[in-house]
Phi, psi and omega in degrees: 000145180282147180304325180295318180295318179298316179296320178295319178295318178296317179298317179296320178296317179296320178296317178297316179298316181298324180289332181273339183293146178288151176293156179300140179296149176243169176304315180297314183295323179292314181291324176294321177299319179296317179297316182292322181282348172261357180254290188216006178249115181289131180215251182286335183213174183285128175281163184305314183300321178286324181299325183259358181299131175080006179283134176273163176303321178295319177293324181294330181266353183294137171233162181274000177082004182253014180096356177287155181284155174279169175300317179298317179297318178296322181293315179292329175297315177297319178299314182302306186289325176292322177294321179301309181291320179299314179301315179299317179298327180273358181075024180257159176293129180287163176305148179303140180214124182283345185103351180262104183301331179302328180294336183287350178262348194265001182269009182288135176227114184304329180296336181257017185306312180302321178292326179295317178300314180295321181296320178297313179300317181296315183291323179291323176295315180297321178299314179299315180297322179295313180295321178302326182275353181296142170273180184299320181296317178295320178300314181297322180293320188257358187306312182297317178298318181297318178298319178293323177300312180300316179295318179298316179296318179296319181300308183287330174295321175299321176297320179299315178298319179297316178298318178298322178295317180299320182274356178079020182254006181268132174263110183298344176291345180277354175154299186262117184268000000 
């Protein structure tokens, strides 16, 4: 083959590769990925929706008796703090807060467990949509908070999986063996 033909073929291959390559990550894409993988997209760890999937009200209120929180308490805590940050991002008044973080775990009611599960999904979905709509200035303003939200959600979701393991209700096929 002539060198010119080889160069043309190489150029065509590179052009094809460049068209298939993903765009470079942005601050927004990275933070949205973190929010989604702590909500409902399985990746490095179990997301919240999978962690609470299939839990009964009795399982949601179960504790190990050593002062650790129940799955339900952890879930309402996540709802509270995600709602708090979401309201601030939207410029709305956040939920009332006395300053005592312990209170954010105490509004759990097993009778309302199905609604609690739906509420967590709704607030996490709304959070993602809000961040998705941010312009660059809003991203820069909220980036640190969004990163902390993702880390906070991952931390408490891990606790939920741990509680499920303690109570024997965790299926290791869902992620953590």
